[in-house]
C-alpha positions in Angstrom: -134.5 -202.3 -80.4 -131.4 -200.6 -79.0 -131.6 -197.2 -77.3 -129.7 -194.3 -78.9 -126.6 -193.3 -77.1 -127.0 -189.9 -75.4 -124.1 -187.5 -75.0 -124.0 -184.2 -73.2 -121.6 -181.5 -74.1 -120.9 -178.8 -71.5 -119.2 -175.6 -72.6 -117.8 -173.2 -70.1 -117.7 -169.9 -72.1 -115.0 -167.3 -71.6 -114.0 -164.2 -73.6 -111.7 -165.6 -76.2 -111.8 -169.3 -75.5 -114.1 -171.9 -74.0 -113.6 -175.2 -72.2 -115.6 -178.2 -73.6 -116.4 -181.4 -71.7 -118.2 -184.4 -73.1 -120.0 -186.9 -70.9 -122.5 -189.8 -71.0 -124.8 -191.2 -68.3 -123.1 -193.1 -65.5 -120.2 -190.7 -65.2 -118.5 -191.7 -68.4 -116.2 -189.0 -69.7 -116.2 -189.3 -73.5 -113.7 -186.6 -74.1 -111.6 -185.0 -71.4 -112.1 -181.3 -71.0 -110.3 -179.3 -73.7 -110.1 -175.7 -74.8 -111.5 -174.2 -78.0 -110.6 -170.7 -79.2 -113.4 -168.6 -80.7 -112.0 -168.7 -84.2 -113.9 -170.0 -87.2 -111.4 -172.8 -87.8 -111.5 -174.0 -84.1 -115.3 -173.8 -83.9 -115.6 -175.8 -87.1 -113.1 -178.4 -85.8 -115.2 -178.6 -82.6 -118.4 -179.3 -84.7 -116.5 -181.9 -86.7 -115.2 -183.6 -83.5 -118.7 -183.7 -82.0 -120.3 -185.1 -85.2 -117.9 -188.1 -85.0 -119.3 -189.1 -81.6 -122.7 -190.0 -83.1 -125.9 -190.7 -81.1 -128.1 -188.0 -79.6 -126.0 -185.0 -78.6 -127.1 -182.0 -76.6 -124.9 -179.0 -76.1 -125.4 -176.7 -73.1 -123.6 -173.5 -72.3 -124.0 -170.6 -69.9 -125.5 -167.3 -71.1 -122.3 -165.4 -70.5 -122.4 -161.8 -71.8 -122.2 -162.0 -75.6 -119.3 -164.5 -75.7 -121.6 -167.5 -76.2 -123.0 -166.3 -79.5 -120.4 -167.4 -82.0 -120.2 -170.9 -80.5 -124.0 -171.3 -80.3 -124.5 -170.1 -83.8 -121.8 -172.3 -85.3 -123.0 -175.4 -83.5 -126.7 -174.6 -84.4 -125.7 -174.3 -88.1 -124.0 -177.7 -87.8 -127.5 -179.1 -86.8 -126.7 -179.8 -83.1 -129.2 -179.3 -80.3 -127.9 -176.2 -78.5 -129.3 -174.8 -75.2 -128.1 -171.6 -73.7 -128.9 -171.5 -70.0 -128.9 -168.8 -67.4 -125.7 -169.0 -65.4 -127.5 -168.9 -62.1 -129.4 -172.1 -62.9 -126.1 -173.9 -63.4 -124.4 -172.2 -60.4 -127.3 -173.4 -58.2 -127.2 -176.9 -59.6 -125.6 -179.4 -57.3 -123.7 -182.2 -58.9 -122.9 -183.8 -55.5 -119.2 -183.2 -55.4 -117.5 -182.9 -52.1 -114.7 -180.6 -53.2 -115.5 -177.1 -54.3 -113.5 -176.8 -57.5 -113.6 -173.6 -59.4 -111.8 -174.2 -62.7 -112.9 -174.0 -66.3 -112.6 -177.8 -66.6 -114.7 -178.5 -63.5 -117.3 -175.9 -64.7 -117.5 -177.6 -68.1 -118.0 -181.0 -66.5 -120.7 -179.5 -64.2 -122.5 -178.0 -67.2 -122.4 -181.4 -68.9 -123.8 -183.0 -65.7 -126.6 -180.3 -65.8 -127.3 -181.3 -69.4 -127.7 -185.0 -68.5 -129.9 -184.2 -65.5 -132.2 -181.9 -67.3 -132.0 -183.7 -70.7 -135.7 -183.7 -71.5 -136.4 -180.1 -70.3 -133.5 -178.2 -71.9 -134.8 -175.2 -73.8 -133.5 -175.1 -77.4 -131.6 -172.1 -78.6 -133.3 -170.4 -81.6 -132.3 -167.5 -83.8 -135.5 -165.6 -83.0 -134.3 -165.4 -79.4 -131.0 -164.1 -80.8 -132.8 -161.4 -82.7 -134.8 -160.4 -79.7 -131.6 -160.1 -77.6 -129.9 -158.0 -80.2 -132.9 -155.7 -80.4 -132.9 -155.4 -76.6 -129.2 -154.5 -76.6 -129.7 -151.8 -79.3 -132.7 -150.4 -77.4 -130.7 -150.1 -74.2 -127.9 -148.3 -76.2 -130.4 -146.0 -77.7 -131.9 -145.2 -74.2 -128.3 -144.4 -72.9 -127.6 -142.1 -75.9 -130.9 -140.3 -75.5 -130.3 -139.8 -71.7 -126.8 -138.5 -72.4 -128.0 -136.1 -75.1 -130.7 -134.8 -72.7 -128.2 -134.3 -69.9 -125.8 -132.4 -72.2 -128.6 -130.3 -73.6 -129.8 -129.4 -70.1 -126.2 -128.6 -69.1 -125.8 -126.3 -72.1 -129.1 -124.5 -71.3 -128.0 -124.0 -67.6 -124.6 -122.7 -68.8 -126.2 -120.3 -71.3 -128.6 -119.0 -68.5 -125.6 -118.3 -66.2 -123.6 -116.7 -69.0 -126.4 -114.6 -70.6 -129.2 -114.3 -68.0 -132.6 -113.5 -69.5 -131.6 -114.1 -73.2 -133.8 -117.1 -73.7 
């Protein structure tokens, strides 16, 4: 019985585009790092390109602000295993390189190496986590708005006390 080919996809996420690297065990680079813009057509093309590779594919990306969401959702809908990992875990991961490169291509390859190293323990991305994160963001926004409204109300009361002392 032949073992399934495993392929790791590392995505270095940026604001309007991401860099994608595809690797297999043994240092084999399946696809050289390339850029994907965060448009529907480019993301669907990425999903199609990855489907053609076949085998067991796991996609890993850093949890970078909210920029990772469209990519993760598109690839999850295309039935890929997607894992969104805390950026500090990948930053602290050593892939035994001598040179300290800091480019999007090098980062994407490092993320793919991370995926190969932690293949069996990668946490899967799920939509429930997405809902929790959205609720958390909305809760924080509500807290900021409430704090601002309270500060403005207190400022108005203080101004009214100075302008018309003893009225209230």
